[in-house]
C-alpha positions as CSV (number, residue, x, y, z in Angstrom):
1,Y,-0.5,58.2,80.5
2,L,0.9,54.7,81.4
3,L,2.3,52.6,78.6
4,I,3.6,49.2,79.7
5,H,5.2,46.8,77.2
6,V,3.0,48.0,74.4
7,L,5.0,50.3,72.1
8,Y,7.2,47.6,70.6
9,L,4.0,46.1,69.3
10,L,3.4,49.2,67.1
11,G,5.3,50.5,64.1
12,K,8.1,52.9,63.7
13,Y,7.5,56.4,65.1
14,S,4.3,55.3,66.9
15,F,5.4,57.1,70.1
16,T,6.1,60.3,68.2
17,R,2.6,60.1,66.7
18,F,1.1,59.4,70.1
19,L,3.1,62.3,71.6
20,H,1.6,64.7,69.0
21,S,-1.9,63.7,70.2
22,V,-1.3,64.8,73.9
23,Q,-1.2,68.2,75.4
24,K,2.0,70.0,76.4
25,G,2.9,69.2,80.0
26,S,1.4,65.7,79.8
27,K,3.2,63.1,81.8
28,I,3.8,59.8,80.1
29,I,5.3,56.7,81.8
30,I,6.7,54.0,79.6
31,I,7.9,50.7,80.9
32,T,9.6,48.5,78.4
33,D,12.5,46.1,78.1
34,D,16.0,47.4,78.3
35,K,18.0,47.2,75.1
36,N,20.1,44.4,76.6
37,S,17.4,42.5,78.4
38,L,16.8,38.8,78.1
39,F,13.7,39.5,76.0
40,S,15.4,42.0,73.7
41,K,18.4,39.6,73.1
42,C,16.1,36.7,72.4
43,W,14.0,38.7,69.9
44,G,17.2,39.6,68.1
45,V,17.5,35.9,67.3
46,T,13.9,34.8,66.9
47,A,11.7,37.8,66.3
48,Q,13.5,40.5,64.5
49,K,10.4,42.5,63.9
50,Y,9.9,43.0,67.6
51,S,13.6,43.5,68.2
52,S,13.6,46.3,65.6
53,R,10.5,47.9,67.1
54,S,11.9,47.8,70.6
55,N,15.2,49.3,69.4
56,N,13.3,52.0,67.4
57,L,11.4,53.0,70.5
58,H,14.6,53.6,72.5
59,M,16.1,55.6,69.6
60,E,12.8,57.6,69.1
61,I,12.8,58.6,72.7
62,E,16.5,59.6,72.6
63,E,15.8,61.7,69.4
64,L,12.8,63.5,70.9
65,L,14.9,64.3,74.0
66,K,17.7,65.7,71.8
67,E,15.2,67.8,69.8
68,G,13.9,69.3,73.0
69,K,10.3,68.0,72.5
70,I,10.3,66.1,75.8
71,S,12.0,66.0,79.2
72,M,12.8,62.7,80.7
73,K,13.8,60.8,83.8
74,Q,14.9,57.2,83.6
75,S,15.0,54.4,86.1
76,R,15.8,50.8,85.7
77,F,14.6,47.7,87.5
78,K,15.1,44.0,87.5
79,T,12.7,41.1,87.7
80,F,13.5,37.5,87.9
81,L,11.9,34.4,86.3
82,K,12.5,30.7,86.8
83,N,14.7,29.7,84.0
84,P,12.5,27.8,81.6
85,F,15.3,25.5,80.7
86,D,15.1,24.2,84.3
87,V,11.4,23.6,84.2
88,E,10.8,19.8,84.3
89,R,7.5,19.8,82.6
90,K,8.3,19.9,78.8
91,D,4.9,21.3,77.8
92,L,5.4,24.2,80.3
93,Q,9.0,24.7,79.2
94,K,8.0,24.8,75.6
95,A,5.2,27.3,76.3
96,L,7.5,29.6,78.4
97,L,10.3,29.6,75.8
98,S,7.8,30.3,73.0
99,M,6.3,33.2,74.9
100,I,9.7,34.8,75.7
101,T,11.1,34.4,72.2
102,Y,7.9,35.3,70.4
103,S,8.3,32.1,68.4
104,E,7.3,28.5,68.2
105,F,10.4,27.4,70.1
106,E,10.3,23.7,69.2
107,A,10.2,24.7,65.5
108,L,13.3,26.8,65.7
109,P,16.5,25.7,63.9
110,I,19.0,24.0,66.3
111,D,21.5,26.9,65.9
112,E,18.8,29.4,67.1
113,K,17.9,27.2,70.0
114,I,21.6,27.0,71.0
115,E,21.9,30.8,70.8
116,I,18.8,31.2,72.9
117,K,20.2,28.9,75.5
118,K,23.4,31.0,75.5
119,I,21.3,34.1,76.1
120,F,19.5,32.5,79.0
121,D,22.9,31.4,80.5
122,A,24.2,34.9,80.2
123,H,21.2,36.2,82.1
124,S,21.2,33.5,84.7
125,V,21.3,34.2,88.4
126,N,21.2,30.8,90.2
127,D,18.1,29.0,88.9
128,L,16.5,32.3,87.8
129,V,17.0,34.5,84.8
130,Q,17.2,38.3,85.1
131,C,15.0,40.5,83.0
132,D,16.0,44.2,82.8
133,S,13.4,46.8,82.3
134,I,13.6,50.6,81.9
135,C,11.0,53.2,83.0
136,Y,10.9,56.4,81.1
137,E,9.1,59.3,82.9
138,I,8.4,61.7,80.0
139,T,6.9,65.2,80.0
140,K,5.9,66.7,76.7
141,L,7.4,70.1,76.2
C-alpha cells in the first residue's frame, strides 16, 4: 500500500482503522510532511485542523510501534520550491501561498501573514524554500 500526503486529510486514528483492515505482513509506505516542515509550520498558523491531523498521524504511528503492532523504517528527504514571496506575478504568488497554507492567503490577518513570512524565511535556501518529508515503511505485525 502506498499512501502519499493523504492521511492528514482524514480524522484521528484513521491510520489505525486502516491498519486493522489489512493482513498481517502487509507493507505500507506513507509519505507525509515532517513535523517541522514548511507545510506543517504554516498549517500551525493558518490551518489548525490539518496541523492537528498531521501531528496525530505521527503520534499514531509512534504509538503503534511502541505497542508492537507494526515494525517501521524511516527515511527523510527534502524537496525545494521557488519561494512564493519571490514570485513576481501577484496572482501566482497569491495562489501558491494559499495552496501551501491551506487558506485564502490574502484574507489572512496581517499578523498571520507576517508569521507565514517568518516561516518561509526560516526554510529559505537561496531563492528556494526547503520542504522536509518523511517516509515511513511499515509492516503490520
